[in-house]
C-alpha positions in Angstrom: -8.8 -47.5 -6.4 -12.0 -46.3 -4.8 -13.8 -48.8 -2.7 -17.7 -48.4 -3.0 -19.7 -47.8 -0.2 -20.1 -51.0 2.4 -23.8 -52.3 2.2 -24.4 -51.5 6.3 -22.4 -48.9 8.2 -22.9 -48.5 11.6 -24.2 -45.2 12.4 -21.3 -44.6 15.3 -18.2 -45.9 13.0 -16.6 -42.5 12.0 -13.6 -42.8 9.7 -12.0 -40.0 12.0 -8.4 -40.6 10.1 -9.8 -40.0 6.6 -11.9 -37.0 7.9 -8.6 -35.8 9.2 -6.5 -36.3 5.9 -9.5 -34.5 4.4 -9.7 -31.3 6.4 -6.0 -31.2 6.5 -5.8 -30.6 2.8 -8.5 -28.1 3.1 -6.9 -26.0 5.8 -3.4 -26.5 3.6 -4.3 -23.4 1.3 -5.0 -21.0 4.1 -3.1 -22.6 7.4 0.0 -22.3 5.8 0.5 -18.7 5.1 -1.1 -18.1 8.6 1.4 -20.6 9.8 4.5 -18.5 8.3 2.5 -15.3 9.6 2.7 -17.1 13.2 6.3 -18.0 12.9 7.4 -14.6 11.7 5.5 -13.2 14.9 3.6 -10.4 12.3 0.3 -11.2 13.7 -1.7 -12.7 16.5 -3.3 -16.0 16.9 -7.2 -14.8 15.7 -6.4 -15.0 12.1 -4.8 -18.4 12.3 -7.3 -19.5 14.4 -10.3 -18.2 12.3 -8.6 -19.6 8.7 -8.4 -23.0 10.8 -12.6 -22.7 11.6 -13.2 -21.7 8.1 -11.6 -24.3 6.6 -14.4 -26.6 8.5 -16.7 -25.5 5.9 -15.4 -27.2 2.5 -15.9 -30.6 4.6 -19.5 -30.1 4.2 -19.8 -31.5 0.3 -17.9 -34.6 0.2 -19.7 -35.5 3.3 -23.1 -35.1 1.5 -21.9 -36.7 -1.6 -19.2 -39.1 -0.6 -19.0 -41.1 -3.8 -17.7 -38.2 -5.5 -15.2 -37.4 -2.5 -11.7 -36.8 -4.4 -14.0 -34.8 -7.5 -15.2 -32.8 -5.0 -11.8 -32.4 -3.3 -10.2 -32.0 -6.4 -12.3 -28.7 -8.0 -12.6 -27.1 -4.1 -8.6 -27.4 -4.1 -8.2 -25.8 -7.2 -10.0 -22.7 -6.6 -8.5 -22.6 -2.9 -5.0 -23.2 -4.4 -5.4 -20.5 -7.4 -6.6 -17.9 -4.3 -4.0 -19.2 -2.0 -1.1 -18.0 -4.3 -1.8 -14.5 -4.0 -1.9 -14.5 -0.1 1.2 -16.9 0.0 2.8 -14.8 -3.3 2.5 -11.5 -1.3 4.1 -13.1 2.0 7.0 -14.2 0.5 7.6 -11.0 -1.4 6.7 -8.4 1.3 6.7 -10.7 4.2 3.2 -9.1 5.2 -0.5 -10.6 5.3 -2.8 -9.8 2.1 -5.7 -7.6 3.0 -8.3 -5.2 1.3 -5.2 -2.8 1.3 -3.3 -4.6 -1.0 -6.5 -4.7 -3.3 -6.6 -1.2 -2.9 -2.7 -1.0 -3.9 -3.1 -3.0 -6.8 -6.1 -1.6 -8.6 -4.8 2.2 -7.9 -0.8 1.7 -8.8 -0.4 1.6 -12.8 1.2 -1.8 -14.3 5.0 0.4 -14.3 4.4 0.6 -10.6 3.3 -2.9 -9.6 6.2 -3.9 -11.8 8.9 -2.5 -9.9 7.6 -3.2 -6.4 7.2 -6.7 -7.3 11.1 -6.7 -9.2 12.2 -4.9 -6.0 11.6 -7.8 -3.5 10.9 -10.8 -6.1 14.1 -13.4 -5.4 15.0 -16.9 -7.1 13.5 -19.0 -4.4 10.1 -17.9 -4.7 9.2 -20.1 -7.6 10.5 -23.3 -6.5 8.9 -22.6 -3.2 5.8 -22.1 -4.6 6.3 -25.4 -6.5 7.4 -27.2 -3.7 3.7 -25.4 -1.9 1.6 -26.5 -5.0 3.1 -29.9 -4.6 2.0 -30.7 -1.2 -1.4 -29.9 -2.0 -1.2 -32.4 -4.6 0.1 -35.1 -2.2 -2.8 -34.1 0.2 -4.9 -34.9 -2.3 -4.0 -38.0 -2.8 -4.5 -39.1 0.9 -8.1 -38.3 0.7 -10.9 -41.0 0.9 -14.9 -41.2 1.1 -16.2 -40.8 4.6 -19.1 -42.9 4.7 -21.9 -41.7 7.6 -24.9 -42.7 7.3 -27.7 -40.2 5.6 -28.6 -38.5 9.0 -25.3 -38.8 10.5 -23.6 -36.5 7.6 -26.9 -34.2 7.2 -26.3 -34.0 11.0 -22.5 -33.2 10.9 -22.8 -30.9 8.1 -25.6 -28.7 9.8 -23.7 -28.5 12.7 -20.9 -27.2 10.8 -22.7 -24.6 9.2 -24.0 -23.7 12.4 -20.8 -23.3 14.1 -19.2 -21.2 11.0 -22.3 -18.8 10.2 -25.4 -18.8 12.6 -23.6 -18.5 16.3 -21.4 -15.9 15.1 -24.4 -13.9 14.0 -26.4 -15.1 16.4 -23.8 -13.5 19.4 -24.0 -9.9 17.8 -27.7 -9.6 17.0 -29.7 -11.6 20.0 -26.5 -11.0 22.7 -25.0 -7.5 22.0 -28.2 -6.0 20.1 -25.9 -5.0 17.4 -27.3 -4.3 13.9 -27.6 -6.7 11.2 -24.4 -4.7 9.2 -22.5 -4.8 12.5 -23.4 -8.9 12.8 -22.3 -8.7 8.7 -19.1 -7.3 9.6 -18.0 -9.3 12.4 -18.7 -12.2 10.1 -17.0 -11.2 7.6 -14.2 -10.5 9.8 -13.8 -14.1 11.1 -14.2 -15.5 7.5 -11.6 -13.2 6.0 -8.4 -14.9 7.2 -9.2 -18.1 5.0 -9.0 -17.9 1.2 -10.9 -17.9 -0.9 -12.6 -14.8 1.3 -9.4 -13.0 1.7 -9.3 -12.0 -2.2 -13.6 -12.1 -2.3 -14.3 -10.1 0.9 -11.6 -7.7 0.5 -12.1 -7.0 -3.1 -16.1 -6.3 -1.8 -15.0 -3.8 1.1 -12.6 -2.4 -1.2 -15.3 -1.5 -3.6 -17.4 0.1 -0.7 -14.5 2.2 0.4 -13.6 2.9 -2.6 -17.3 4.6 -3.3 -17.2 6.4 0.0 -13.5 8.1 -0.6 -14.8 9.2 -4.0 -17.9 10.8 -2.7 -15.7 12.8 0.2 -13.0 13.5 -2.5 -15.8 14.7 -5.1 -17.4 16.9 -2.1 -13.6 18.0 -1.4 -13.2 19.3 -5.1 -16.0 21.2 -4.9 -15.2 23.4 -1.8 -13.7 26.8 -2.8 -10.1 27.9 -2.3 -9.1 29.9 0.3 -9.9 34.0 0.2 -7.0 36.2 -0.1 -4.2 33.6 0.7 -0.9 35.5 0.9 2.5 33.2 1.3 5.7 35.0 2.8 7.8 32.9 1.2 6.2 32.6 -2.1 8.4 31.3 -5.2 11.2 30.6 -2.7 12.1 26.9 -2.4 11.2 25.6 0.9 10.7 21.8 2.2 8.0 21.6 4.7 7.2 18.3 7.0 4.5 17.1 9.1 5.0 13.9 11.1 1.8 12.5 12.5 2.7 10.1 15.6 0.2 7.4 17.1 -1.2 6.8 20.2 2.2 8.6 22.2 1.9 10.1 25.6 4.3 12.4 26.4 4.5 11.7 30.1 6.3 8.5 28.8 9.5 10.6 27.1 12.4 11.5 28.8 12.7 15.0 26.4 9.7 15.6 28.6 11.1 14.5 31.8 10.1 10.6 32.2 12.4 8.9 34.4 13.6 6.4 32.0 15.7 7.2 28.7 13.2 6.3 26.2 14.2 9.4 24.1 17.9 9.5 23.8 18.0 10.9 19.9 15.7 13.6 20.6 17.4 14.6 24.0 20.6 15.0 22.3 19.3 17.6 19.9 17.0 19.5 22.2 19.2 22.3 21.5 17.9 21.9 17.7 14.1 21.6 18.7 11.2 23.7 19.9 9.4 21.6 22.6 6.1 22.6 23.5 5.1 21.5 26.9 1.1 21.4 27.4 -0.2 20.4 23.6 -3.3 18.0 23.9 -5.4 16.2 21.4 -9.3 16.9 21.5 -10.1 13.1 21.1 -8.4 10.2 21.9 -9.4 8.2 18.2 -6.9 8.8 15.2 -9.7 9.7 12.4 -11.6 12.0 14.5 -8.5 14.0 15.8 -7.1 14.2 12.0 -10.5 15.4 11.0 -10.0 18.5 12.9 -6.0 18.9 13.0 -6.0 18.5 9.4 -9.0 21.1 8.7 -11.1 24.1 10.2 -13.4 21.8 11.9 -12.5 21.3 15.9 -15.0 20.4 19.0 -17.9 23.1 18.5 -17.6 22.9 14.9 -17.1 19.1 13.6 -18.5 19.4 10.4 -16.2 22.0 8.8 -14.1 19.6 7.5 -16.7 19.2 4.9 -17.0 22.9 3.9 -13.9 24.6 4.6 -10.3 23.3 2.3 -8.1 21.0 4.3 -4.6 21.7 5.0 -3.6 19.5 1.9 -5.8 21.7 -0.6 -3.8 25.0 1.1 -0.4 23.9 0.2 -1.8 22.9 -2.9 -3.3 26.8 -3.2 0.5 27.8 -1.7 2.3 26.2 -4.5 3.6 23.2 -2.9 4.2 19.5 -4.4 2.5 17.5 -1.9 3.4 13.9 -0.7 1.5 11.3 1.6 4.0 8.7 3.4 2.0 6.4 5.5 2.5 3.3 7.8 -0.9 3.3 8.7 -3.5 1.0 7.4 -4.7 1.8 4.0 -8.2 0.8 2.8 -10.5 -0.2 5.7 -13.8 1.1 7.0 -12.7 3.2 9.7 -9.4 4.7 7.6 -11.5 5.7 4.6 -11.0 9.4 6.2 -7.2 9.1 6.4 -6.9 7.4 2.7 -8.9 10.4 1.6 -7.0 13.0 3.3 -4.1 11.4 1.5 -5.4 11.3 -1.6 -5.4 15.1 -1.4 -1.9 15.3 -2.4 0.0 14.7 -5.5 1.8 11.5 -4.7 1.2 9.0 -1.9 3.1 6.1 -0.6 1.4 3.5 1.5 3.5 1.3 3.4 1.1 -1.2 5.7 -1.0 -3.9 3.7 -1.8 -5.2 6.7 -5.7 -6.7 7.4 -5.4 -6.1 11.3 -4.1 -2.9 13.2 -3.0 -5.2 15.6 -0.1 -6.4 13.1 3.4 -6.4 13.1 4.9 -3.6 11.3 8.0 -1.1 11.9 7.9 2.5 11.1 11.3 2.5 9.4 9.6 1.7 6.2 8.9 5.4 6.0 12.9 6.4 5.4 13.1 5.0 2.3 10.5 7.3 0.5 11.1 10.0 2.7 15.0 10.1 0.9 13.3 9.9 -1.7 11.1 12.7 -1.8 13.8 14.9 -0.2 15.8 14.0 -3.7 13.1 15.4 -5.7 14.2 18.3 -7.5 10.7 20.0 -6.8 11.7 23.6 -4.8 9.0 23.2 -3.0 7.8 20.2 -1.0 5.2 19.7 1.7 5.5 16.0 3.2 3.1 14.3 5.3 4.7 11.5 6.9 2.1 9.4 9.0 3.5 6.6 11.4 2.0 3.8 13.8 4.0 5.0 16.6 2.9 3.3 19.6 0.0 1.9 18.7 -1.2 -1.5 20.2 -0.2 -4.2 20.5 3.3 -2.4 21.8 5.4 -5.3 21.6 4.5 -5.2 17.6 5.7 -1.5 17.1 9.5 -2.3 17.8 12.1 -4.9 16.8 14.0 -6.8 19.3 17.2 -4.1 19.1 15.2 -2.2 21.3 13.7 -4.0 23.8 15.9 -1.9 26.3 13.6 -1.8 29.0 12.6 -5.1 30.8 12.8 -4.7 34.7 10.9 -2.3 37.4 13.3 0.5 37.2 11.5 3.8 37.1 7.8 2.3 37.2 5.3 2.8 40.0 5.4 0.4 42.6 2.0 -0.6 42.9 2.0 -2.1 39.3 1.6 -5.5 39.0 4.1 -8.1 36.9 2.0 -7.8 34.3 1.1 -4.4 33.9 5.1 -4.2 34.3 5.5 -6.1 31.3 2.9 -4.2 28.9 4.6 -0.8 30.2 8.4 -2.1 29.4 6.8 -2.7 25.9 5.4 1.0 25.7 8.2 2.1 26.5 10.5 0.4 24.2 7.8 1.3 21.7 8.7 5.3 22.4 12.0 4.4 22.5 11.9 3.0 18.6 9.8 5.8 17.9 12.2 7.8 19.3 14.7 6.3 16.7 12.4 6.8 13.7 11.5 10.6 14.5 15.3 11.7 15.2 15.9 9.8 11.8 13.9 11.8 9.9 14.9 15.2 11.4 18.8 14.0 10.6 17.9 13.0 7.3 16.2 16.3 6.7 19.3 18.0 8.1 21.6 16.3 6.1 19.8 17.6 2.9 20.9 21.4 4.0 17.3 22.6 2.4 15.4 25.6 3.3 13.3 23.2 5.7 10.7 22.8 8.8 9.7 20.1 10.4 6.6 19.3 13.1 6.0 16.4 14.9 2.9 15.4 17.1 1.1 12.1 18.0 -3.1 12.0 17.0 -3.8 11.3 20.7 -1.8 10.1 23.9 -2.2 6.4 25.4 -2.8 5.5 29.2 -0.6 3.2 30.2 -1.5 2.7 34.2 -0.1 6.3 34.2 -3.6 8.0 36.1 -4.1 7.8 39.8 -4.6 4.2 40.7 -2.7 2.5 37.9 -5.3 0.8 36.7 -6.3 2.4 33.1 -4.7 0.9 29.9 -5.5 2.6 26.9 -8.2 5.1 25.8 -11.8 6.0 26.8 -13.5 8.8 25.4 -16.2 8.0 28.5 -13.7 7.9 30.9 -11.1 10.3 30.2 -7.8 10.6 31.5 -4.5 13.2 31.0 -2.6 10.9 29.3 -5.1 9.8 26.7 -5.0 13.6 25.5 -1.3 14.4 26.6 0.8 14.6 23.0 4.2 15.7 22.7 4.5 18.8 19.9 8.0 19.7 18.7 9.5 22.0 16.1 12.6 21.5 14.3 13.9 24.6 11.8 16.9 24.0 9.3 19.5 26.3 9.6 18.6 27.5 6.4 15.2 28.4 7.8 16.5 30.0 10.7 18.7 32.3 8.9 15.4 33.5 6.7 12.8 33.7 9.6 14.9 34.4 12.7 12.4 34.4 15.4 12.5 33.5 19.0 10.0 31.7 21.6 9.7 32.6 25.3 9.4 30.2 27.6 6.0 31.4 28.4 5.1 30.4 24.4 6.5 26.7 25.1 4.1 26.3 28.1 0.6 27.8 26.6 -2.0 24.9 26.8 -2.9 24.3 23.4 -5.4 21.9 21.6 -4.4 20.3 18.2 -7.6 21.0 16.9 -6.6 24.6 16.0 -3.4 23.1 14.2 -3.9 24.9 10.7 -3.7 28.3 12.2 -0.4 27.0 14.0 1.2 25.7 10.7 -0.1 28.4 8.8 1.3 30.9 11.2 4.6 28.7 11.2 5.3 28.5 7.4 3.9 31.9 6.8 0.4 31.7 5.1 -2.1 34.2 5.7 -5.6 34.4 4.5 -9.2 35.9 5.2 -9.9 32.8 7.7 -6.5 32.7 9.6 -7.4 33.2 13.7 -4.0 34.4 15.2 -5.3 33.8 18.8 -5.5 29.7 17.3 -1.7 29.9 16.7 0.2 28.6 19.5 3.2 30.6 18.5 1.4 34.0 17.9 1.7 36.8 20.2 -1.7 37.1 20.1 -2.5 33.3 21.1 -5.8 33.2 23.4 -6.0 30.3 25.7 -9.0 28.4 25.1 -11.1 25.5 26.9 -9.6 22.4 26.1 -12.8 20.5 24.9 -12.4 16.6 25.0 -15.3 14.1 24.3 -17.6 13.5 21.3 -18.9 16.9 19.7 -22.0 14.8 18.4 -23.0 15.2 22.3 -22.3 18.7 23.1 -23.3 18.4 26.4 -20.7 16.1 27.5 -17.8 18.1 26.4 -15.3 18.3 29.0 -12.6 21.2 29.5 -9.7 19.3 30.1 -8.2 21.8 32.5 -10.7 21.3 35.2 -8.6 17.6 35.4 -5.3 19.2 35.7 -3.5 18.9 39.2 -4.0 22.7 40.7 -0.3 24.4 41.6 0.3 24.0 45.0 -0.5 26.9 47.5 1.5 28.4 50.1 
C-alpha cells in the first residue's frame, strides 16, 4: 500500500534506494538485451552505455508526479516491454542487434519468407525465456515506490536529466563542432537508438527516409537506356559468373602477395589455379564511393556516370543472366543506401547483416549457405555478387577465435609498439579468416562442376602501420598512402570455362598497373561481352590495354586528384 506524501520533506532527503529501483525498472527493458549483446561480444560498449543513459528519461514523469508513480511506471513499462520484445526476440533468434536493417527486411520480405526465417531459427526455449523476462519486469515494478522531492528539487533534477540527454548532445555538434542541425539531429538519434522504444521508432523513420532515397535512385536507373549493340560470345550457353567484393583488405598483408606471415594458406595452396594480378589499386578509400565506379561506367574523371549509364547489374540482365546479390554488409543505413540500390537491381537478394553499427561482430561465413543454394538453382545462366565484410574495422570482430593464430611480433616491423602489434595481429587474423571464406567460395564453385568464372578483389585497402613511420592506421583521403589503395585482385576459372575459353596471360599482364574504376570493361572482356561503349584499352586483360594515371582522391575536387604512381618507390638504378 502506497504511503501519502509526508507533511514536510527536507530538501536534502532523497530516497536513493527508491530512485535506484525505479531506474532499474526502466533500464531493464533496454539493458537486458544490451547485456546479452555485450556478453556474446557482438557489439562494443557504446550501445550499452547509450541505452543506460537514455533510460534516465523515464524517471522524469514519476519525479514530477510522485503520487501516480506506480501508475505512470506501469503505463511506460507496458510500452517499453512491448517494444523490447522485438529486440530481445530478434537477439534470441538471430544473435544480432535489432536495427533499421531489420525493419527493411521485415517490410521487403513477403509473409512466406518471414515465416521461413523465423521457423529456421526458433527453438522451444525462447518462449519460457520471454516469459521469464516478462516476469522479471513485473517483479521490478512491485519494488517501485514514490520518490518524494520538493517541487523545486523535482523540477531541477528533471531539467538536469533532459539537458543531459538532449541539450548537451545537440550543443556539442552545433556549437563546438559547428555541424549542421541535420547532422546534430543524426548524432542525437544515434545516441537514442540503442534504447527502446527508439530502436523501432527511429529505425522506422530512417527506413522510410532511406527507402525514399533508394526508390528515387531505382526509378532513375529504370529510365537509363540499355547498352547499344550488346553482343555476348557465350549467348545461350550455361554459365555461372561470380563477383566477390571484399572489404578493407590490403594485399600487402596477404602471403599470396609475398607477406612474410602465412595469412592466406588456402589461396596459396590453389595458386596454380588462380590469376593473381599484382598491381591493382582502388580509386578511393571508401566502399560506397568505390563501388559507384567499380559497378558502373563512372570513374575519377566522370564520377556521375552511374546516374546516366547502365550498371554492371543492368548489363548482366540485358545479357540474359539471372542475377543474385548476397551481402554481409549493413543493409539499410544512410551510407549504405547506394549499396542496397545496387542490390535491388538484381533479381534476388540475400541480406545477412542486420547490425545497427558497422563495428559489430559479424562473420562472413554466413554467405556460404546462400551461395550453395544459388549454385543448386537450375537456372542455366547466373550472375552472383557476394559482398563481404572482409577485414573491416574493428578487426577483432571479423574472425572467430579459431582463427586467432597471430599473437606475437614475428613477421612484424620492430618499430611497432605493443598496442600496434595487437592491432596488426587482429588484422592479420582477419585476413586469415577472409582467406578461408574466399577459398571456400572457390571450392564450392569448383565442386559444382559448372562453366564458371570468379573474380575477387577488395573495395579498397587499409593502412595498418604499413607506410613509412608505421604510425598510420585506417584510411584518409586527405592523407593518402599506398596501403589504403593496394588491393588483391584474383581470377579463378573452372575446367569447363578454360576449355571453352583457352586464354593465357603472360607475366606482363599480371604486373599491369590498373585502377578498378575501369573494372566494368575488364569484367565485360572476361565474360565475352561487347557493346558500343566498350573500351578495350581500359580492360586489364586486353592486348589493347593502355596504362593510365592511377587517380585517387575526391573527384568533387578535381584539382586534388593525385596519381598514385607518384607515390610508388622508384626502381633501383645501377
